N, C-alpha and C positions, 0 to 999 in steps of 0.2 A: 498565508498558516501564522506568520508571527505576527503580524498585525491583529490576529483573532486570539492571541494568545498565548499560542502555541510555541517550544523551543523545538527548533525545526534543525533538522540536519542535512544537509542533499549530496547528493555525487551525481558526477556524470559518466559515468560507466561502472557497468554493474558489478566487474570484479572489485569499485572500490566500496559499492554497498554489501557487497558479502563481508567485507573485511570489516568495515566501520560495525556491521551490525553484530556482527561475533565480536568483535570488543566490547559491544556496546549493549546488546543481546538486552537486560535488566533494566536498563535507562529510556526504553525506544518502546513505546504504545503503541504504536501504528505505520503502515510502513504504504508508502503512495508509490506504486511505480507504472511508467508508461506499458502498453504490450512491445512495443515494436523498436527497440535498443540492438544493439551489434556485441552480437556474441551468445548472448542469452535473452531471451525474451524475456516479456515481465511474469508470466506463467511459469517459468522456466526458474524464474529468479525466487520467488515465489515458494516455489517447492523446496530451493535451498535455504532458504531463511527458513523456512518453517521445522527444518531438520535441525536446526538451532532451537528454533523456540518454535513446538507446535500451538503455542498460544495466542502469537502475534497475529495480528488483524491484519489484512491485507487489503488494500486499493488498488486495481486497475483503472487505467485511462489510457483513453487514444482514439484518436479519431476517426479511425481504422475498426470496419463491424468485425468483432469479435469471433463470429462463426459457430457458437457455444450458449447453450439456455445459459440462466442464472443459477437452475440446479447443477449443471455441470460446472460452472464457475466454482460454487460453492462446494461442490465435493471436492475441488482442487485446493482450496483453503485460501478462495476469495471474496471477501465478503460485501463488495461491491463496486459495482463499475461506473466510471464518470465516461460521460462523451463528451471528447473536446469539440468545441471550446467550450467550458464550462466558466460561469462566473463565481465570483468569489464566495456570495450567498450560496450558493449550490455546493460549492466546496465545503465550507466552514459545514452547514447540514448536516453533509454526508460524513465528515471527519467528526461533528457531538454525535450523529447516530450509532456510528460505529464504535467509537469510545464508550458508549452508555452501554451497550449491549453486552460490552467486555467487563464491564466493572471497571474503566478506567476514564472517565470522565474528567478527572483533574489534567489540565492541560501544565 
């Protein structure tokens, strides 16, 4: 993402991501999270993030099957799903599309 011109914050643990987002919610235009993580899964993390900023788009990624329709994911605040492994072009395409749909196209 940085090579694509985006400013990137990374976290290795969901609790760190929650803290970072709460401290910087107005600076973060999009969140990409894995489905499978310790303590909180990606859907649970998205729910917590959306409590802080209900407009932030969340993209979920995983090598595992989600077991939900895209409509169900969208109802939970997930804007798109990236199946792993993904290529750089696919990642940048999804990020660009999601940001364009929210009016946050600037990186």
